[in-house]
C-alpha positions as CSV (number, residue, x, y, z in Angstrom):
1,X,172.7,-91.2,-29.5
2,X,172.4,-88.0,-27.6
3,X,174.6,-84.8,-28.4
4,X,175.2,-81.5,-26.4
5,X,176.4,-78.3,-27.5
6,X,177.3,-75.4,-25.4
7,X,177.3,-71.9,-26.7
8,X,179.2,-69.4,-24.4
9,X,178.1,-66.0,-26.0
10,X,178.4,-62.3,-25.2
11,X,175.0,-62.1,-23.9
12,X,174.0,-65.7,-22.5
13,X,175.3,-69.4,-22.1
14,X,173.3,-71.9,-23.9
15,X,173.1,-75.5,-23.8
16,X,171.2,-77.7,-26.4
17,X,170.7,-81.6,-25.9
18,X,169.5,-83.4,-28.9
19,X,169.3,-86.7,-30.8
20,X,170.3,-86.9,-34.4
21,X,168.8,-89.4,-36.7
22,X,169.6,-90.2,-40.5
23,X,167.0,-90.8,-43.1
24,X,167.0,-91.5,-46.7
25,X,169.8,-90.2,-48.7
26,X,171.7,-89.3,-45.5
27,X,169.4,-86.6,-44.7
28,X,169.6,-85.8,-40.9
29,X,166.7,-84.9,-38.5
30,X,167.3,-83.3,-35.2
31,X,165.3,-84.0,-32.2
32,X,165.7,-81.4,-29.7
33,X,165.2,-82.9,-26.1
34,X,166.3,-79.9,-24.0
35,X,167.3,-76.2,-24.1
36,X,168.6,-74.1,-21.4
37,X,169.8,-70.3,-21.5
38,X,171.5,-68.6,-18.9
39,X,172.1,-64.7,-19.1
40,X,175.5,-64.3,-17.7
41,X,176.4,-61.6,-20.2
42,X,180.2,-61.9,-20.3
43,X,180.2,-59.3,-22.9
44,X,179.3,-56.4,-20.4
45,X,182.9,-56.9,-18.5
46,X,185.1,-57.6,-21.8
47,X,183.7,-54.8,-23.9
48,X,184.0,-52.3,-20.9
49,X,187.2,-53.5,-19.0
50,X,188.6,-55.8,-21.5
51,X,188.5,-58.7,-19.2
52,X,186.0,-61.2,-17.4
53,X,185.3,-60.1,-13.5
54,X,185.6,-62.5,-10.9
55,X,181.8,-62.3,-10.3
56,X,181.1,-63.2,-14.0
57,X,183.7,-66.0,-13.7
58,X,182.1,-67.5,-10.5
59,X,178.6,-67.1,-12.4
60,X,180.0,-69.1,-15.5
61,X,181.5,-71.7,-13.5
62,X,178.2,-72.5,-11.6
63,X,176.3,-72.4,-15.0
64,X,178.9,-75.0,-16.6
65,X,178.7,-77.0,-13.5
66,X,175.0,-77.4,-13.7
67,X,175.3,-78.0,-17.7
68,X,177.8,-80.9,-16.8
69,X,175.1,-82.6,-14.5
70,X,172.3,-81.9,-17.0
71,X,174.1,-83.6,-19.9
72,X,175.2,-86.5,-17.4
73,X,171.6,-87.1,-16.4
74,X,170.6,-86.9,-20.0
75,X,173.0,-89.6,-21.1
76,X,175.1,-87.1,-23.3
77,X,178.2,-88.8,-24.7
78,X,179.6,-86.5,-27.1
79,X,179.5,-82.4,-26.7
80,X,181.4,-79.4,-27.3
81,X,181.6,-76.0,-25.5
82,X,182.4,-73.2,-27.8
83,X,183.0,-69.5,-26.8
84,X,182.5,-66.7,-29.2
85,X,183.2,-62.6,-29.4
86,X,183.2,-62.0,-25.6
87,X,185.8,-64.7,-24.6
88,X,187.8,-64.4,-27.7
89,X,188.6,-60.8,-26.7
90,X,189.0,-61.3,-23.1
91,X,192.5,-60.8,-21.8
92,X,192.0,-63.4,-19.0
93,X,190.4,-66.0,-21.4
94,X,193.2,-68.9,-20.5
95,X,192.6,-68.3,-16.6
96,X,188.9,-68.6,-17.2
97,X,189.1,-71.7,-19.5
98,X,191.3,-73.3,-16.5
99,X,188.9,-72.6,-14.0
100,X,185.8,-73.9,-15.8
101,X,187.9,-77.1,-16.6
102,X,188.9,-77.7,-13.1
103,X,185.4,-77.0,-11.7
104,X,183.1,-78.3,-14.1
105,X,185.3,-80.7,-16.1
106,X,184.4,-78.9,-19.3
107,X,186.9,-77.8,-22.1
108,X,186.0,-74.4,-23.7
109,X,187.4,-73.8,-27.2
110,X,187.2,-70.2,-28.4
111,X,186.3,-70.0,-31.9
112,X,186.8,-67.4,-34.8
113,X,183.7,-65.5,-36.2
114,X,184.3,-67.4,-39.6
115,X,184.0,-70.7,-37.8
116,X,180.6,-69.5,-36.1
117,X,179.3,-68.7,-39.2
118,X,180.3,-71.9,-40.8
119,X,178.6,-73.9,-37.9
120,X,175.3,-71.8,-38.3
121,X,175.5,-72.3,-42.2
122,X,175.3,-76.3,-41.2
123,X,171.7,-75.8,-40.3
124,X,170.6,-74.2,-43.6
125,X,169.9,-77.7,-45.1
126,X,167.3,-78.2,-42.4
127,X,165.7,-74.8,-43.3
128,X,163.2,-74.1,-46.3
129,X,165.1,-72.0,-48.7
130,X,165.0,-71.4,-52.6
131,X,168.3,-72.7,-53.8
132,X,167.8,-70.2,-57.0
133,X,168.2,-66.9,-54.9
134,X,171.0,-65.2,-53.1
135,X,170.6,-64.9,-49.6
136,X,172.7,-62.5,-47.1
137,X,172.7,-64.2,-43.7
138,X,172.9,-62.0,-40.8
139,X,173.5,-63.4,-37.5
140,X,173.6,-60.8,-34.7
141,X,175.0,-61.7,-31.4
142,X,176.0,-59.8,-28.5
143,X,179.7,-59.1,-29.4
144,X,179.9,-59.8,-33.2
145,X,177.8,-59.8,-36.4
146,X,178.6,-62.5,-39.0
147,X,177.5,-61.9,-42.7
148,X,177.5,-64.7,-45.0
149,X,176.5,-64.9,-48.9
150,X,174.9,-68.0,-49.5
151,X,174.4,-68.8,-53.3
152,X,172.6,-72.2,-54.7
153,X,172.6,-73.4,-50.9
154,X,176.4,-73.0,-50.7
155,X,178.4,-70.8,-48.2
156,X,180.3,-68.7,-51.0
157,X,182.0,-66.2,-48.6
158,X,181.6,-64.7,-45.1
159,X,183.0,-62.1,-42.8
160,X,182.7,-61.3,-39.1
161,X,182.3,-57.6,-37.7
162,X,182.7,-56.3,-34.2
163,X,179.0,-55.3,-34.1
164,X,177.0,-56.7,-31.3
165,X,173.9,-55.8,-29.1
166,X,175.8,-56.0,-25.9
167,X,179.1,-54.4,-27.7
168,X,176.8,-51.5,-28.7
169,X,175.1,-50.9,-25.5
170,X,178.9,-50.5,-24.0
171,X,179.6,-47.9,-26.6
172,X,182.4,-50.0,-28.1
173,X,181.9,-50.4,-31.6
174,X,185.1,-49.8,-33.3
175,X,185.5,-46.5,-35.4
176,X,184.7,-47.4,-39.0
177,X,183.2,-50.6,-38.5
178,X,179.8,-49.7,-39.9
179,X,181.7,-48.5,-43.2
180,X,183.5,-51.7,-43.5
181,X,180.1,-53.5,-43.3
182,X,178.7,-51.3,-46.1
183,X,181.8,-51.9,-48.3
184,X,181.5,-55.8,-48.0
185,X,177.6,-55.6,-48.5
186,X,178.1,-53.3,-51.7
187,X,180.9,-55.8,-52.9
188,X,178.4,-58.5,-52.7
189,X,175.7,-56.4,-54.5
190,X,178.1,-55.7,-57.3
191,X,177.6,-59.1,-58.8
192,X,174.1,-57.9,-59.9
193,X,171.8,-60.4,-58.1
194,X,169.3,-59.5,-55.7
195,X,169.8,-60.3,-51.9
196,X,167.5,-61.8,-49.8
197,X,167.9,-61.4,-46.1
198,X,168.2,-64.3,-43.4
199,X,168.3,-63.1,-39.8
200,X,169.4,-65.5,-36.9
201,X,169.8,-65.0,-33.3
202,X,167.7,-64.9,-30.3
203,X,166.4,-61.5,-31.1
204,X,165.5,-62.1,-34.9
205,X,163.1,-65.0,-33.4
206,X,161.7,-62.5,-31.0
207,X,161.1,-59.9,-33.4
208,X,159.3,-62.1,-35.8
209,X,156.9,-63.0,-33.0
210,X,156.5,-59.4,-32.2
211,X,155.8,-58.5,-35.7
212,X,153.0,-61.4,-36.0
213,X,154.7,-63.0,-38.8
214,X,153.9,-66.7,-39.4
215,X,157.1,-68.7,-38.6
216,X,157.4,-69.9,-42.1
217,X,157.1,-66.3,-43.6
218,X,159.6,-63.7,-44.2
219,X,159.2,-60.4,-42.1
220,X,158.5,-57.5,-44.5
221,X,161.0,-54.8,-43.7
222,X,158.5,-52.2,-43.1
223,X,156.9,-54.3,-40.4
224,X,160.1,-54.9,-38.7
225,X,160.8,-51.1,-38.8
226,X,157.4,-50.5,-37.2
227,X,158.1,-53.0,-34.4
228,X,161.7,-51.5,-33.7
229,X,160.2,-47.9,-33.7
230,X,157.5,-49.0,-31.1
231,X,160.1,-50.8,-28.8
232,X,162.6,-47.9,-29.2
233,X,160.0,-45.3,-27.8
234,X,159.6,-47.7,-24.4
235,X,161.9,-47.8,-21.7
236,X,163.6,-51.0,-20.7
237,X,161.0,-51.7,-17.9
238,X,157.9,-50.8,-20.3
239,X,159.3,-53.3,-22.9
240,X,159.5,-55.9,-20.3
241,X,156.0,-55.4,-19.2
242,X,154.4,-54.6,-22.2
243,X,155.9,-57.5,-24.4
244,X,156.9,-60.1,-21.6
245,X,160.5,-59.7,-22.6
246,X,163.3,-61.3,-20.2
247,X,165.4,-58.3,-18.7
248,X,168.4,-59.6,-20.7
249,X,166.4,-59.4,-24.0
250,X,164.7,-56.0,-23.4
251,X,167.8,-53.7,-23.6
252,X,169.5,-55.7,-26.7
253,X,166.4,-56.0,-28.9
254,X,166.4,-52.5,-30.1
255,X,170.1,-52.5,-31.0
256,X,169.6,-55.8,-32.6
257,X,166.6,-54.6,-34.8
258,X,168.6,-51.5,-35.9
259,X,171.6,-53.8,-37.2
260,X,169.3,-56.1,-39.0
261,X,167.4,-52.9,-40.6
262,X,170.7,-51.2,-41.2
263,X,172.2,-54.3,-43.2
264,X,169.1,-55.0,-45.1
265,X,168.9,-51.4,-46.2
266,X,172.6,-51.6,-47.4
267,X,171.4,-55.0,-49.2
268,X,168.6,-53.8,-50.7
269,X,166.6,-56.4,-49.2
270,X,162.7,-56.1,-48.6
271,X,162.2,-59.0,-46.3
272,X,164.0,-61.0,-43.6
273,X,163.6,-64.8,-43.3
274,X,163.9,-66.3,-39.9
275,X,164.6,-70.0,-39.8
276,X,165.1,-70.5,-36.3
277,X,168.5,-71.9,-36.1
278,X,171.4,-70.9,-34.2
279,X,175.1,-71.8,-33.2
280,X,174.0,-74.8,-30.8
281,X,172.0,-76.2,-33.7
282,X,175.0,-76.2,-36.0
283,X,177.2,-77.6,-33.3
284,X,175.0,-80.5,-32.8
285,X,175.5,-81.5,-36.5
286,X,178.9,-80.9,-36.4
287,X,179.4,-83.3,-33.3
288,X,177.5,-85.9,-34.8
289,X,179.6,-85.8,-37.9
290,X,182.6,-86.3,-35.6
291,X,180.9,-89.0,-34.0
292,X,180.4,-90.8,-37.3
293,X,183.8,-90.3,-38.4
294,X,185.2,-92.1,-35.0
295,X,182.8,-94.9,-35.7
296,X,184.1,-95.5,-39.0
297,X,187.6,-95.2,-37.8
298,X,187.0,-97.8,-34.9
299,X,185.4,-100.1,-37.1
300,X,188.6,-100.1,-39.5
301,X,190.7,-100.7,-36.5
302,X,188.6,-103.6,-35.6
303,X,188.8,-105.0,-39.1
304,X,192.3,-104.4,-39.4
305,X,192.8,-106.2,-36.0
306,X,190.8,-109.1,-37.0
307,X,192.8,-109.6,-40.3
308,X,195.9,-109.6,-38.7
309,X,194.5,-112.2,-36.0
310,X,193.3,-114.2,-38.8
311,X,197.0,-114.4,-40.3
């Protein structure tokens, strides 16, 4: 059974097509078949003007039509399309959703920052973590950053903040937002348990590669700071050429690195684990759960109908 997940973020729109298999003890394995990413950057409009421009709407519609056909040729039967920070805040979000539905036959559902963090947390069972430790999960996106405390493998508490790379480039970080982050992290630290950082998002993955850190090892804070300083000294064009970065990655990677580093400093975390999971991964697992539930309900209906017929 193939499932699809569309993440409409502030910086890019992503489609993951995957197959989910269940092994022993109900443990799931996700086989990623195809992944597509289009740098639509809706946040550039929303964080500056409050609405998505006609040009960006056309780009989004074309992208979603392409994703519909890709899912069709792959034989995807169940999928969801979730929108995060930029579309949540866009004044014309309802109009955009209607246009996408009419042109691409895809229903877009804006989700809260808490729901976003919850979906990403669903991947942690797939990641290698020590359940004896407390982790501060830091997911940096284009429009928001989600912070979650994970204890004994469970999501204890979480909060979304209006800190994001595209939002920062637009100069639209709300006054007092960093103070709110510091207060939140300080509250977590007051429980007198050391915090270990987990970084997710495309920028975290790229920073780990630039730091030349093996995939299964955490990035030392000093190495991450050194990479961030080297990138910040360069212009966007120089980052593109020297580190082979895509244009929509080259300008946001420095703000992202600074957000990770600032929150790590608040938490007193010396390393950051990068488990290579994201919203689309969590969406796949959540959609699989919905499919399983529907299968069980259908089986119950058939059983009840057969019993009724037998009488």
